[in-house]
N, C-alpha and C positions, 0 to 999 in steps of 0.2 A: 451464612453461606460458608462453604468450605474453600471456595476459590476466590481469588481477588483479581482475575483478569486472564488474559491470554499471554503465554510465555513467548510463543513464536508461531509464525505462519511460514510454511515452506513452499516454494514453487520453483518451476524450471524457467530459465531465461536463455536467450541467445546473446544477450549483451548486458552483462552485469554492470559494466562501467557506466553506460548510458542510464540504467535503472538506478544505480547509486547516486549519480548526479542529480536526477530528478528528485528522488526522496531527500536528498541533502538540501537542494535548493528550495524545494517547497515546504518541507516539514522539519527542516533543521536536523535531519537524521544524521547519525554517526555511521559512516561506512567503515567497516572493520577490514581486516586483511582478507585476502582470498587465499584459501588453503586447498590443498589436494584432498580429494574425497573419493571413496570407493576403492575397489581392490586393485585396479590396474593404474590408479593415479591420474587418469585422463579427466575424470570429473573434478569439478572444483565446487566449493561452497564459500559464499561470502555472507557475512552477517551484516545486516543493515539495522541498527538500533533506532527504533522509531518512538520509544517511550521508556519510562523508568524500569519497566518490567517486560517490554514487548520488543521482539526482533523479527525481521524478515530473513529468513534463511534461503538464500537464492543460490540454486544449483545451475551449473552449466554442464550439460551432458551431451558429448558429441554423438551425433547420429540420432538423437531423441527429437522427434518432430513435434511433440506436444507444445513447445514454446511458440511455434508458428500458427497454432490453431486457436482461433478466438471466435466465439459465437456471440450473438446478441444476448442481452440480459434475459434471464430466466430460461435460457436454452443451454446453460453451461454445465449441467449435471448437478450432482448433490450439493456442492458448495458453489454458489453463484458469484458473490462478491464480498469484499472486505469492508467492514465498517469501522472507521477509526474515530476515537473520541478526542476532540479538541480539548486542550487544557483549560480554556476560558473563552468567553465571548470574543475577547480581543485577539486571542490566538486563532479563533475560527475566522474572524475578518481578515487577518493577515494571510491565513491559508487560502481563503477564497480569492484574495487578490493575486496571490502567487500562482494559483491554478489557472485563473483567467489569463494572466500574462504569459504563462507557459503554453497556452492553447489547449490545456487539458480539461477545461470545464467552460461552460457557457455562463456560469456564475449563478444560475437559478438556485434560490434558497427555498426549500420545501418546509412547510410547517406541519409537523407530525404530532401536534399536540404538546407533549412535554419537551420536545426537542426540535431544533432546526437541523436541517440536513442539506448537504450539498454533494452532488455526484461528480466524479471525475474518471478519467481514463488515463492510466499511466503509459509510458513509452512502449510497454509490452502488450498494450491493449487491455490489461486487466481492469475491470471496472471496480471503482472504489467509492466509498461514501465517507464523508466526514460529518460528525454529528456533534452538537453542543446542547446542553440543557438550556432551556429558555429561562431567562431572568424572571424572577417573581415580579408580578405587577406592582 
């Protein structure tokens, strides 16, 4: 393969501080500085580093209403949710506990054959999924 993962996912939020706290507390993410973005300087972009090669680029754009719109799973358009890869089964267990403690997941673990999966909803209402390869029998 010519690729080795996803570099970043960009989305719009109304409260990047709240979102940064969530990803930091649950996933040990590193929240970078907030910088001006766009031509008039009213937009901002904050990088949340969630893995060795993966970032969330979070934009706050005044007057943009998309951050308030959230629909149920499979009704969100072409990109429905984000699947995050846990570093290990132990990391998956830690993330699961933190998501449940944060009220972001009911903790249900799905068995999808080669992987276990856990769904969550972040403070912006974005649905996410954490996956980990099943250990060999």
